[in-house]
C-alpha positions, -999 to +999 in steps of 0.1 A: +433+448+449+435+432+486+445+463+512+477+459+535+472+451+573+489+471+602+497+461+636+480+487+659+515+486+682+529+505+655+505+537+661+508+557+694+470+559+706+455+585+722+420+578+724+404+569+697+431+584+672+465+565+666+494+580+648+523+566+632+553+573+604+551+565+571+587+544+570+571+526+600+545+513+582+565+507+552+546+530+532+557+541+496+525+559+486+492+567+501+470+540+500+432+546+494+427+528+529+443+497+552+435+474+582+451+482+618+446+449+640+443+453+676+478+435+696+450+432+722+422+416+708+434+405+675+401+425+656+408+442+624+394+474+613+390+492+585+400+527+578+396+548+548+418+576+536+397+609+548+420+641+543+453+651+530+474+668+554+494+700+543+518+726+554+532+755+543+520+783+515+525+783+478+555+769+467+568+757+502+533+738+507+540+703+509+519+668+518+527+660+558+504+630+560+471+617+556+442+610+581+424+585+579+386+574+594+370+539+602+338+541+595+310+535+619+331+532+650+349+564+657+385+557+650+409+577+631+447+569+621+469+598+610+501+589+589+527+612+588+550+616+559+583+615+578 
């Protein structure tokens, strides 16, 4: 199975953390990992699923996103379920 590659420009970056909406990336199901290509340097970075993000309690609890980390370089990406 090959991993998808996303353009880094589809993420809003604040320092080492990028954020994007699942619909902007075309994500239908949460991937275990993906690559992000820097629009400036064209370098590829691997991001792996680290934590599912939830909001609410009990039956109102819903998944609102997924946090990904890039091993070895301190980068993080959060994809929100819109």
